[in-house]
PyMOL CGO cylinders between C-alpha atoms (Angstrom):
from pymol import cmd
from pymol.cgo import CYLINDER

trace = [
    CYLINDER, 14.17, 21.55, 4.14, 14.70, 18.59, 1.84, 0.3, 1, 1, 1, 1, 1, 1,
    CYLINDER, 14.70, 18.59, 1.84, 18.08, 19.64, 0.31, 0.3, 1, 1, 1, 1, 1, 1,
    CYLINDER, 18.08, 19.64, 0.31, 16.77, 20.15, -3.24, 0.3, 1, 1, 1, 1, 1, 1,
    CYLINDER, 16.77, 20.15, -3.24, 15.24, 16.67, -3.45, 0.3, 1, 1, 1, 1, 1, 1,
    CYLINDER, 15.24, 16.67, -3.45, 11.74, 16.98, -4.84, 0.3, 1, 1, 1, 1, 1, 1,
    CYLINDER, 11.74, 16.98, -4.84, 9.36, 14.09, -4.46, 0.3, 1, 1, 1, 1, 1, 1,
    CYLINDER, 9.36, 14.09, -4.46, 5.97, 13.67, -6.02, 0.3, 1, 1, 1, 1, 1, 1,
    CYLINDER, 5.97, 13.67, -6.02, 3.39, 13.87, -3.27, 0.3, 1, 1, 1, 1, 1, 1,
    CYLINDER, 3.39, 13.87, -3.27, 0.51, 11.41, -3.33, 0.3, 1, 1, 1, 1, 1, 1,
    CYLINDER, 0.51, 11.41, -3.33, -2.01, 12.59, -0.76, 0.3, 1, 1, 1, 1, 1, 1,
    CYLINDER, -2.01, 12.59, -0.76, -4.77, 10.28, 0.46, 0.3, 1, 1, 1, 1, 1, 1,
    CYLINDER, -4.77, 10.28, 0.46, -7.81, 12.44, 1.20, 0.3, 1, 1, 1, 1, 1, 1,
    CYLINDER, -7.81, 12.44, 1.20, -10.97, 11.33, 2.97, 0.3, 1, 1, 1, 1, 1, 1,
    CYLINDER, -10.97, 11.33, 2.97, -12.18, 14.81, 3.89, 0.3, 1, 1, 1, 1, 1, 1,
    CYLINDER, -12.18, 14.81, 3.89, -11.66, 18.34, 2.68, 0.3, 1, 1, 1, 1, 1, 1,
    CYLINDER, -11.66, 18.34, 2.68, -11.63, 21.50, 4.75, 0.3, 1, 1, 1, 1, 1, 1,
    CYLINDER, -11.63, 21.50, 4.75, -9.86, 24.86, 4.77, 0.3, 1, 1, 1, 1, 1, 1,
    CYLINDER, -9.86, 24.86, 4.77, -6.64, 23.54, 6.37, 0.3, 1, 1, 1, 1, 1, 1,
    CYLINDER, -6.64, 23.54, 6.37, -6.41, 20.62, 3.93, 0.3, 1, 1, 1, 1, 1, 1,
    CYLINDER, -6.41, 20.62, 3.93, -7.06, 22.93, 0.95, 0.3, 1, 1, 1, 1, 1, 1,
    CYLINDER, -7.06, 22.93, 0.95, -4.36, 25.40, 2.07, 0.3, 1, 1, 1, 1, 1, 1,
    CYLINDER, -4.36, 25.40, 2.07, -1.85, 22.60, 2.62, 0.3, 1, 1, 1, 1, 1, 1,
    CYLINDER, -1.85, 22.60, 2.62, -2.60, 20.99, -0.74, 0.3, 1, 1, 1, 1, 1, 1,
    CYLINDER, -2.60, 20.99, -0.74, -2.03, 24.25, -2.58, 0.3, 1, 1, 1, 1, 1, 1,
    CYLINDER, -2.03, 24.25, -2.58, 1.41, 24.59, -0.92, 0.3, 1, 1, 1, 1, 1, 1,
    CYLINDER, 1.41, 24.59, -0.92, 2.67, 21.28, -2.35, 0.3, 1, 1, 1, 1, 1, 1,
    CYLINDER, 2.67, 21.28, -2.35, 4.45, 20.87, -5.67, 0.3, 1, 1, 1, 1, 1, 1,
    CYLINDER, 4.45, 20.87, -5.67, 4.19, 17.72, -7.78, 0.3, 1, 1, 1, 1, 1, 1,
    CYLINDER, 4.19, 17.72, -7.78, 0.87, 16.78, -6.19, 0.3, 1, 1, 1, 1, 1, 1,
    CYLINDER, 0.87, 16.78, -6.19, -1.49, 13.91, -6.96, 0.3, 1, 1, 1, 1, 1, 1,
    CYLINDER, -1.49, 13.91, -6.96, -4.62, 13.40, -4.87, 0.3, 1, 1, 1, 1, 1, 1,
    CYLINDER, -4.62, 13.40, -4.87, -5.92, 9.92, -4.11, 0.3, 1, 1, 1, 1, 1, 1,
    CYLINDER, -5.92, 9.92, -4.11, -9.64, 10.06, -3.31, 0.3, 1, 1, 1, 1, 1, 1,
    CYLINDER, -9.64, 10.06, -3.31, -9.82, 7.71, -0.34, 0.3, 1, 1, 1, 1, 1, 1,
    CYLINDER, -9.82, 7.71, -0.34, -13.56, 7.48, 0.35, 0.3, 1, 1, 1, 1, 1, 1,
    CYLINDER, -13.56, 7.48, 0.35, -15.56, 4.44, 1.39, 0.3, 1, 1, 1, 1, 1, 1,
    CYLINDER, -15.56, 4.44, 1.39, -18.80, 4.92, -0.60, 0.3, 1, 1, 1, 1, 1, 1,
    CYLINDER, -18.80, 4.92, -0.60, -21.18, 3.41, 1.97, 0.3, 1, 1, 1, 1, 1, 1,
    CYLINDER, -21.18, 3.41, 1.97, -23.18, 6.56, 2.79, 0.3, 1, 1, 1, 1, 1, 1,
    CYLINDER, -23.18, 6.56, 2.79, -24.67, 9.39, 0.72, 0.3, 1, 1, 1, 1, 1, 1,
    CYLINDER, -24.67, 9.39, 0.72, -22.66, 11.87, 2.82, 0.3, 1, 1, 1, 1, 1, 1,
    CYLINDER, -22.66, 11.87, 2.82, -19.45, 10.20, 1.61, 0.3, 1, 1, 1, 1, 1, 1,
    CYLINDER, -19.45, 10.20, 1.61, -20.40, 10.72, -2.05, 0.3, 1, 1, 1, 1, 1, 1,
    CYLINDER, -20.40, 10.72, -2.05, -20.79, 14.44, -1.36, 0.3, 1, 1, 1, 1, 1, 1,
    CYLINDER, -20.79, 14.44, -1.36, -17.33, 14.53, 0.23, 0.3, 1, 1, 1, 1, 1, 1,
    CYLINDER, -17.33, 14.53, 0.23, -15.91, 12.55, -2.69, 0.3, 1, 1, 1, 1, 1, 1,
    CYLINDER, -15.91, 12.55, -2.69, -17.44, 14.96, -5.19, 0.3, 1, 1, 1, 1, 1, 1,
    CYLINDER, -17.44, 14.96, -5.19, -16.10, 18.00, -3.31, 0.3, 1, 1, 1, 1, 1, 1,
    CYLINDER, -16.10, 18.00, -3.31, -12.56, 16.51, -3.35, 0.3, 1, 1, 1, 1, 1, 1,
    CYLINDER, -12.56, 16.51, -3.35, -12.81, 15.79, -7.08, 0.3, 1, 1, 1, 1, 1, 1,
    CYLINDER, -12.81, 15.79, -7.08, -14.17, 19.28, -7.81, 0.3, 1, 1, 1, 1, 1, 1,
    CYLINDER, -14.17, 19.28, -7.81, -11.33, 20.83, -5.77, 0.3, 1, 1, 1, 1, 1, 1,
    CYLINDER, -11.33, 20.83, -5.77, -8.76, 18.82, -7.77, 0.3, 1, 1, 1, 1, 1, 1,
    CYLINDER, -8.76, 18.82, -7.77, -10.29, 19.75, -11.12, 0.3, 1, 1, 1, 1, 1, 1,
    CYLINDER, -10.29, 19.75, -11.12, -10.65, 23.43, -10.19, 0.3, 1, 1, 1, 1, 1, 1,
    CYLINDER, -10.65, 23.43, -10.19, -6.98, 23.63, -9.21, 0.3, 1, 1, 1, 1, 1, 1,
    CYLINDER, -6.98, 23.63, -9.21, -5.65, 21.46, -12.08, 0.3, 1, 1, 1, 1, 1, 1,
    CYLINDER, -5.65, 21.46, -12.08, -4.42, 18.76, -9.69, 0.3, 1, 1, 1, 1, 1, 1,
    CYLINDER, -4.42, 18.76, -9.69, -4.17, 15.18, -10.90, 0.3, 1, 1, 1, 1, 1, 1,
    CYLINDER, -4.17, 15.18, -10.90, -6.42, 12.79, -8.98, 0.3, 1, 1, 1, 1, 1, 1,
    CYLINDER, -6.42, 12.79, -8.98, -6.81, 9.04, -8.66, 0.3, 1, 1, 1, 1, 1, 1,
    CYLINDER, -6.81, 9.04, -8.66, -9.75, 7.11, -7.28, 0.3, 1, 1, 1, 1, 1, 1,
    CYLINDER, -9.75, 7.11, -7.28, -9.10, 4.23, -4.92, 0.3, 1, 1, 1, 1, 1, 1,
    CYLINDER, -9.10, 4.23, -4.92, -10.13, 0.72, -6.09, 0.3, 1, 1, 1, 1, 1, 1,
    CYLINDER, -10.13, 0.72, -6.09, -13.03, 1.76, -8.33, 0.3, 1, 1, 1, 1, 1, 1,
    CYLINDER, -13.03, 1.76, -8.33, -12.39, 1.73, -12.08, 0.3, 1, 1, 1, 1, 1, 1,
    CYLINDER, -12.39, 1.73, -12.08, -16.01, 2.62, -12.92, 0.3, 1, 1, 1, 1, 1, 1,
    CYLINDER, -16.01, 2.62, -12.92, -15.74, 5.82, -10.88, 0.3, 1, 1, 1, 1, 1, 1,
    CYLINDER, -15.74, 5.82, -10.88, -12.44, 6.60, -12.60, 0.3, 1, 1, 1, 1, 1, 1,
    CYLINDER, -12.44, 6.60, -12.60, -14.25, 6.58, -15.93, 0.3, 1, 1, 1, 1, 1, 1,
    CYLINDER, -14.25, 6.58, -15.93, -17.29, 8.43, -14.57, 0.3, 1, 1, 1, 1, 1, 1,
    CYLINDER, -17.29, 8.43, -14.57, -15.26, 11.30, -13.05, 0.3, 1, 1, 1, 1, 1, 1,
    CYLINDER, -15.26, 11.30, -13.05, -12.54, 11.26, -15.74, 0.3, 1, 1, 1, 1, 1, 1,
    CYLINDER, -12.54, 11.26, -15.74, -9.84, 10.55, -13.19, 0.3, 1, 1, 1, 1, 1, 1,
    CYLINDER, -9.84, 10.55, -13.19, -6.18, 10.59, -14.13, 0.3, 1, 1, 1, 1, 1, 1,
    CYLINDER, -6.18, 10.59, -14.13, -5.75, 7.07, -12.78, 0.3, 1, 1, 1, 1, 1, 1,
    CYLINDER, -5.75, 7.07, -12.78, -6.57, 4.46, -10.20, 0.3, 1, 1, 1, 1, 1, 1,
    CYLINDER, -6.57, 4.46, -10.20, -4.98, 3.47, -6.90, 0.3, 1, 1, 1, 1, 1, 1,
    CYLINDER, -4.98, 3.47, -6.90, -5.15, -0.28, -6.25, 0.3, 1, 1, 1, 1, 1, 1,
    CYLINDER, -5.15, -0.28, -6.25, -4.78, -1.55, -2.68, 0.3, 1, 1, 1, 1, 1, 1,
    CYLINDER, -4.78, -1.55, -2.68, -2.48, -4.45, -1.96, 0.3, 1, 1, 1, 1, 1, 1,
    CYLINDER, -2.48, -4.45, -1.96, -5.48, -6.72, -1.29, 0.3, 1, 1, 1, 1, 1, 1,
    CYLINDER, -5.48, -6.72, -1.29, -7.29, -5.91, -4.57, 0.3, 1, 1, 1, 1, 1, 1,
    CYLINDER, -7.29, -5.91, -4.57, -6.75, -8.40, -7.35, 0.3, 1, 1, 1, 1, 1, 1,
    CYLINDER, -6.75, -8.40, -7.35, -8.49, -6.60, -10.25, 0.3, 1, 1, 1, 1, 1, 1,
    CYLINDER, -8.49, -6.60, -10.25, -6.76, -6.62, -13.60, 0.3, 1, 1, 1, 1, 1, 1,
    CYLINDER, -6.76, -6.62, -13.60, -7.41, -3.77, -16.00, 0.3, 1, 1, 1, 1, 1, 1,
    CYLINDER, -7.41, -3.77, -16.00, -7.76, -4.58, -19.66, 0.3, 1, 1, 1, 1, 1, 1,
    CYLINDER, -7.76, -4.58, -19.66, -5.24, -2.52, -21.67, 0.3, 1, 1, 1, 1, 1, 1,
    CYLINDER, -5.24, -2.52, -21.67, -7.93, -1.65, -24.25, 0.3, 1, 1, 1, 1, 1, 1,
    CYLINDER, -7.93, -1.65, -24.25, -10.06, 0.26, -21.75, 0.3, 1, 1, 1, 1, 1, 1,
    CYLINDER, -10.06, 0.26, -21.75, -7.15, 2.11, -20.13, 0.3, 1, 1, 1, 1, 1, 1,
    CYLINDER, -7.15, 2.11, -20.13, -6.61, 5.48, -21.75, 0.3, 1, 1, 1, 1, 1, 1,
    CYLINDER, -6.61, 5.48, -21.75, -3.22, 6.89, -22.57, 0.3, 1, 1, 1, 1, 1, 1,
    CYLINDER, -3.22, 6.89, -22.57, -1.38, 8.51, -19.63, 0.3, 1, 1, 1, 1, 1, 1,
    CYLINDER, -1.38, 8.51, -19.63, -3.70, 6.71, -17.19, 0.3, 1, 1, 1, 1, 1, 1,
    CYLINDER, -3.70, 6.71, -17.19, -1.80, 6.13, -13.94, 0.3, 1, 1, 1, 1, 1, 1,
    CYLINDER, -1.80, 6.13, -13.94, -2.11, 2.76, -12.27, 0.3, 1, 1, 1, 1, 1, 1,
    CYLINDER, -2.11, 2.76, -12.27, -0.66, 3.03, -8.79, 0.3, 1, 1, 1, 1, 1, 1,
    CYLINDER, -0.66, 3.03, -8.79, -0.52, 0.15, -6.35, 0.3, 1, 1, 1, 1, 1, 1,
    CYLINDER, -0.52, 0.15, -6.35, 0.62, -0.61, -2.85, 0.3, 1, 1, 1, 1, 1, 1,
    CYLINDER, 0.62, -0.61, -2.85, 2.46, -3.69, -1.62, 0.3, 1, 1, 1, 1, 1, 1,
    CYLINDER, 2.46, -3.69, -1.62, 3.84, -5.09, 1.61, 0.3, 1, 1, 1, 1, 1, 1,
    CYLINDER, 3.84, -5.09, 1.61, 6.15, -7.82, 0.30, 0.3, 1, 1, 1, 1, 1, 1,
    CYLINDER, 6.15, -7.82, 0.30, 7.85, -9.40, -2.71, 0.3, 1, 1, 1, 1, 1, 1,
    CYLINDER, 7.85, -9.40, -2.71, 4.90, -11.63, -3.66, 0.3, 1, 1, 1, 1, 1, 1,
    CYLINDER, 4.90, -11.63, -3.66, 2.52, -8.67, -3.82, 0.3, 1, 1, 1, 1, 1, 1,
    CYLINDER, 2.52, -8.67, -3.82, 5.12, -6.82, -5.92, 0.3, 1, 1, 1, 1, 1, 1,
    CYLINDER, 5.12, -6.82, -5.92, 4.99, -9.51, -8.61, 0.3, 1, 1, 1, 1, 1, 1,
    CYLINDER, 4.99, -9.51, -8.61, 1.20, -9.42, -8.63, 0.3, 1, 1, 1, 1, 1, 1,
    CYLINDER, 1.20, -9.42, -8.63, 1.21, -5.62, -9.05, 0.3, 1, 1, 1, 1, 1, 1,
    CYLINDER, 1.21, -5.62, -9.05, 3.57, -6.03, -12.01, 0.3, 1, 1, 1, 1, 1, 1,
    CYLINDER, 3.57, -6.03, -12.01, 0.92, -8.27, -13.61, 0.3, 1, 1, 1, 1, 1, 1,
    CYLINDER, 0.92, -8.27, -13.61, -1.67, -5.55, -12.90, 0.3, 1, 1, 1, 1, 1, 1,
    CYLINDER, -1.67, -5.55, -12.90, 0.53, -3.19, -14.96, 0.3, 1, 1, 1, 1, 1, 1,
    CYLINDER, 0.53, -3.19, -14.96, 1.14, -0.64, -12.20, 0.3, 1, 1, 1, 1, 1, 1,
    CYLINDER, 1.14, -0.64, -12.20, 3.17, 2.42, -13.30, 0.3, 1, 1, 1, 1, 1, 1,
    CYLINDER, 3.17, 2.42, -13.30, 4.07, 3.39, -9.74, 0.3, 1, 1, 1, 1, 1, 1,
    CYLINDER, 4.07, 3.39, -9.74, 4.21, 1.32, -6.58, 0.3, 1, 1, 1, 1, 1, 1,
    CYLINDER, 4.21, 1.32, -6.58, 4.17, 2.11, -2.87, 0.3, 1, 1, 1, 1, 1, 1,
    CYLINDER, 4.17, 2.11, -2.87, 6.01, -0.15, -0.45, 0.3, 1, 1, 1, 1, 1, 1,
    CYLINDER, 6.01, -0.15, -0.45, 4.50, -0.02, 3.00, 0.3, 1, 1, 1, 1, 1, 1,
    CYLINDER, 4.50, -0.02, 3.00, 4.95, 0.36, 5.97, 0.3, 1, 1, 1, 1, 1, 1,
    CYLINDER, 4.95, 0.36, 5.97, 8.15, 2.41, 6.01, 0.3, 1, 1, 1, 1, 1, 1,
    CYLINDER, 8.15, 2.41, 6.01, 7.70, 4.05, 9.42, 0.3, 1, 1, 1, 1, 1, 1,
    CYLINDER, 7.70, 4.05, 9.42, 5.57, 3.43, 12.48, 0.3, 1, 1, 1, 1, 1, 1,
    CYLINDER, 5.57, 3.43, 12.48, 1.83, 3.95, 12.09, 0.3, 1, 1, 1, 1, 1, 1,
    CYLINDER, 1.83, 3.95, 12.09, -0.95, 2.88, 14.45, 0.3, 1, 1, 1, 1, 1, 1,
    CYLINDER, -0.95, 2.88, 14.45, -2.29, 0.63, 11.69, 0.3, 1, 1, 1, 1, 1, 1,
    CYLINDER, -2.29, 0.63, 11.69, 0.73, -1.71, 11.92, 0.3, 1, 1, 1, 1, 1, 1,
    CYLINDER, 0.73, -1.71, 11.92, 2.47, -3.31, 14.88, 0.3, 1, 1, 1, 1, 1, 1,
    CYLINDER, 2.47, -3.31, 14.88, 6.06, -2.15, 15.51, 0.3, 1, 1, 1, 1, 1, 1,
    CYLINDER, 6.06, -2.15, 15.51, 7.54, -5.49, 14.34, 0.3, 1, 1, 1, 1, 1, 1,
    CYLINDER, 7.54, -5.49, 14.34, 5.91, -5.06, 10.89, 0.3, 1, 1, 1, 1, 1, 1,
    CYLINDER, 5.91, -5.06, 10.89, 7.63, -1.71, 10.21, 0.3, 1, 1, 1, 1, 1, 1,
    CYLINDER, 7.63, -1.71, 10.21, 10.46, -1.86, 7.64, 0.3, 1, 1, 1, 1, 1, 1,
    CYLINDER, 10.46, -1.86, 7.64, 12.54, 1.18, 8.45, 0.3, 1, 1, 1, 1, 1, 1,
    CYLINDER, 12.54, 1.18, 8.45, 14.93, 2.57, 5.83, 0.3, 1, 1, 1, 1, 1, 1,
    CYLINDER, 14.93, 2.57, 5.83, 17.45, -0.32, 5.76, 0.3, 1, 1, 1, 1, 1, 1,
    CYLINDER, 17.45, -0.32, 5.76, 14.97, -3.17, 5.34, 0.3, 1, 1, 1, 1, 1, 1,
    CYLINDER, 14.97, -3.17, 5.34, 12.96, -1.02, 2.90, 0.3, 1, 1, 1, 1, 1, 1,
    CYLINDER, 12.96, -1.02, 2.90, 16.07, -0.64, 0.69, 0.3, 1, 1, 1, 1, 1, 1,
    CYLINDER, 16.07, -0.64, 0.69, 16.88, -4.35, 0.87, 0.3, 1, 1, 1, 1, 1, 1,
    CYLINDER, 16.88, -4.35, 0.87, 13.38, -5.48, -0.07, 0.3, 1, 1, 1, 1, 1, 1,
    CYLINDER, 13.38, -5.48, -0.07, 13.15, -3.13, -3.06, 0.3, 1, 1, 1, 1, 1, 1,
    CYLINDER, 13.15, -3.13, -3.06, 16.75, -3.46, -4.23, 0.3, 1, 1, 1, 1, 1, 1,
    CYLINDER, 16.75, -3.46, -4.23, 16.02, -5.34, -7.47, 0.3, 1, 1, 1, 1, 1, 1,
    CYLINDER, 16.02, -5.34, -7.47, 12.59, -3.86, -8.20, 0.3, 1, 1, 1, 1, 1, 1,
    CYLINDER, 12.59, -3.86, -8.20, 12.32, -2.35, -11.68, 0.3, 1, 1, 1, 1, 1, 1,
    CYLINDER, 12.32, -2.35, -11.68, 9.50, 0.13, -11.05, 0.3, 1, 1, 1, 1, 1, 1,
    CYLINDER, 9.50, 0.13, -11.05, 8.97, 3.69, -9.86, 0.3, 1, 1, 1, 1, 1, 1,
    CYLINDER, 8.97, 3.69, -9.86, 8.93, 3.22, -6.10, 0.3, 1, 1, 1, 1, 1, 1,
    CYLINDER, 8.93, 3.22, -6.10, 7.30, 5.29, -3.37, 0.3, 1, 1, 1, 1, 1, 1,
    CYLINDER, 7.30, 5.29, -3.37, 7.23, 5.25, 0.40, 0.3, 1, 1, 1, 1, 1, 1,
    CYLINDER, 7.23, 5.25, 0.40, 4.01, 4.97, 2.35, 0.3, 1, 1, 1, 1, 1, 1,
    CYLINDER, 4.01, 4.97, 2.35, 2.98, 4.87, 5.99, 0.3, 1, 1, 1, 1, 1, 1,
    CYLINDER, 2.98, 4.87, 5.99, 4.11, 6.88, 8.98, 0.3, 1, 1, 1, 1, 1, 1,
    CYLINDER, 4.11, 6.88, 8.98, 5.42, 9.84, 7.03, 0.3, 1, 1, 1, 1, 1, 1,
    CYLINDER, 5.42, 9.84, 7.03, 5.28, 12.91, 9.23, 0.3, 1, 1, 1, 1, 1, 1,
    CYLINDER, 5.28, 12.91, 9.23, 7.40, 15.96, 10.08, 0.3, 1, 1, 1, 1, 1, 1,
    CYLINDER, 7.40, 15.96, 10.08, 9.82, 13.92, 12.18, 0.3, 1, 1, 1, 1, 1, 1,
    CYLINDER, 9.82, 13.92, 12.18, 10.38, 11.11, 9.63, 0.3, 1, 1, 1, 1, 1, 1,
    CYLINDER, 10.38, 11.11, 9.63, 10.34, 13.05, 6.36, 0.3, 1, 1, 1, 1, 1, 1,
    CYLINDER, 10.34, 13.05, 6.36, 14.12, 13.60, 6.30, 0.3, 1, 1, 1, 1, 1, 1,
    CYLINDER, 14.12, 13.60, 6.30, 14.85, 9.86, 6.67, 0.3, 1, 1, 1, 1, 1, 1,
    CYLINDER, 14.85, 9.86, 6.67, 13.19, 9.20, 3.31, 0.3, 1, 1, 1, 1, 1, 1,
    CYLINDER, 13.19, 9.20, 3.31, 16.37, 10.45, 1.61, 0.3, 1, 1, 1, 1, 1, 1,
    CYLINDER, 16.37, 10.45, 1.61, 18.00, 7.18, 2.72, 0.3, 1, 1, 1, 1, 1, 1,
    CYLINDER, 18.00, 7.18, 2.72, 15.77, 5.24, 0.31, 0.3, 1, 1, 1, 1, 1, 1,
    CYLINDER, 15.77, 5.24, 0.31, 15.58, 5.24, -3.48, 0.3, 1, 1, 1, 1, 1, 1,
    CYLINDER, 15.58, 5.24, -3.48, 11.98, 6.48, -3.67, 0.3, 1, 1, 1, 1, 1, 1,
    CYLINDER, 11.98, 6.48, -3.67, 10.71, 8.93, -6.27, 0.3, 1, 1, 1, 1, 1, 1,
    CYLINDER, 10.71, 8.93, -6.27, 7.46, 9.79, -4.48, 0.3, 1, 1, 1, 1, 1, 1,
    CYLINDER, 7.46, 9.79, -4.48, 5.86, 9.68, -1.06, 0.3, 1, 1, 1, 1, 1, 1,
    CYLINDER, 5.86, 9.68, -1.06, 2.31, 9.07, 0.08, 0.3, 1, 1, 1, 1, 1, 1,
    CYLINDER, 2.31, 9.07, 0.08, 0.68, 10.35, 3.23, 0.3, 1, 1, 1, 1, 1, 1,
    CYLINDER, 0.68, 10.35, 3.23, -2.66, 11.18, 4.80, 0.3, 1, 1, 1, 1, 1, 1,
    CYLINDER, -2.66, 11.18, 4.80, -2.36, 12.58, 8.31, 0.3, 1, 1, 1, 1, 1, 1,
    CYLINDER, -2.36, 12.58, 8.31, 0.42, 15.05, 7.45, 0.3, 1, 1, 1, 1, 1, 1,
    CYLINDER, 0.42, 15.05, 7.45, -1.91, 17.05, 5.17, 0.3, 1, 1, 1, 1, 1, 1,
    CYLINDER, -1.91, 17.05, 5.17, -4.32, 17.67, 8.06, 0.3, 1, 1, 1, 1, 1, 1,
    CYLINDER, -4.32, 17.67, 8.06, -1.70, 19.46, 10.18, 0.3, 1, 1, 1, 1, 1, 1,
    CYLINDER, -1.70, 19.46, 10.18, -1.78, 23.22, 10.40, 0.3, 1, 1, 1, 1, 1, 1,
    CYLINDER, -1.78, 23.22, 10.40, 1.19, 25.09, 8.92, 0.3, 1, 1, 1, 1, 1, 1,
    CYLINDER, 1.19, 25.09, 8.92, 2.52, 22.41, 6.56, 0.3, 1, 1, 1, 1, 1, 1,
    CYLINDER, 2.52, 22.41, 6.56, 5.75, 23.46, 4.87, 0.3, 1, 1, 1, 1, 1, 1,
    CYLINDER, 5.75, 23.46, 4.87, 9.17, 22.21, 3.77, 0.3, 1, 1, 1, 1, 1, 1,
    CYLINDER, 9.17, 22.21, 3.77, 8.22, 18.84, 2.34, 0.3, 1, 1, 1, 1, 1, 1,
]
cmd.load_cgo(trace, "trace")
């Protein structure tokens, strides 16, 4: 149990099935990030099923790196990767449109501020097979890097059942994860 600390949950979804649906409906303060690479027709069907699930259950959803799709599907916002350098024009961004970004260092943080991000993920907090062990921040380095940042901050990468309690050692307001949602019997996060 998280000792009455409630985080917003940003869930990166690249597939939807019964287990994922059940786990999503258990979470409070949920925002789905549609994390699909649109290379195949099959992926557009998966993307549409995720968006339909979110709309049917009144769950906010963001689309990763594609502003045109955000407009097309009437998304609640966009998630911008750390390597994307797009800048949204304030005129075409609707009110209450979330712009969420991810960063790995101080330089990327300043660039995301220029992109007008409302919320920002700092990554990698914990070990994940995507990053080598010497690239992982851990809670102490994570706090030091983000000490002077004036933005809503979230933790990303390596969040699972064994690391979820350590997040309380940081000043984050939300967490982002992908693999945790695919586990059977998700609870207490």
